[in-house]
C-alpha positions, 0 to 999 in steps of 0.5 A: 857471321852471315847468319848473324847479319841475316838475323839482325836484318830480319829483326829490324825488318819485323820491327818496322812492319810491327810499327807500321801496323800499330800506326794503322790500328785505332782504338775507341776514343781515338780522333784522327784528322782527315784533312790537310788544310782548311780554306774559307771554312771548308776542309781539303785533302791533297790527292795529287800534285795540284789537286784536292778533294773537299773532305771532312774534319776528322774520324772519331773511332768507336772500335777497331772497325767503326767510326763517326765523321765530324765535318764541322760545317755550319753553312746553309748555302754552300759554294765550293770553289774551283781552286784553293790556295795553301802555303802559296800553292794553288790546287784545283778541287777535282772531287767531293770526297767520301762523307765530305758533308755527311749529316750536314742537315742545315745545308740547303743548297750547294754549288759544285764547280766544273773542276769536280769530276767525281762525287764520293761515297756518302758525300751528302749522306743524310743532308735532309735539308738539302733542297737544291743541287746542280751537278756540273757537266764535268762530273763522271761518277756519283758514288755509293750512297752519295745522296742517300736520305736527302729527303729535301730533294724534289728534282735533280738533273743528271748531266750527259757526262755522268757514266756511273751512279753507285748503289743506293746513291739516292735511296731514301730520297722519298721526295725526289719526284722528277729526274732530268736524265741527259746521260746515257744511263737507262734511268726509269721510273720505279727502278732501283738501278742506278742508285735508286735515282728513279725509284721514287719519281713520278716522271723521268725526263730523258734528254731534256733540260729544265728552264724555269718551270718548263722541261725542254728538249732540243730537236734539230736545233729547235726547242720543244716542250716535253713537260712542265714541272711547276705546281 
């Protein structure tokens, strides 16, 4: 009797495992939504009780291990809100998810709220029209290939909050000529380290801020000009 019960239990368990595995396998042509809800034209995935990540619309599978992302965002100037509401509940936007705006070539500038602490892998991959982005001082990590191929970027400021930049994060940003580094990361001109951020640059300004066309540094409460970024 015990053997029969054990056999029945084992059969039921195997069926549950098989059903779970089959639910995770996708085939060519499958389209799988990634977001949980939409707010003011952007997509969001719930990642915590009161937190969300800006994300993309769906995955379209081409095979067992390959897929393309579909973002469906046709905006040139984008402002991501610090908070969004869904079903009467308010969520804080704490991250820009993996591939969130991948391939949005029409995107020219983006404003990221100070609630965001991480920029995910490939978040702005191939956004060739992107010319302006300000990374807030709340961001601690910039993911793998986050800005790869953003050929429109000419300068960027890395805030002192950033502790890691993923591999190839800025590879292919061939017009990224000026980097303002306020982080403790050792960013140097011509280096592939720290995601290629200094690889194409003609100058890396450490512990400096850009105000207008001037690059300033603060020494004992006084501001000194350490560079000029105008034409």
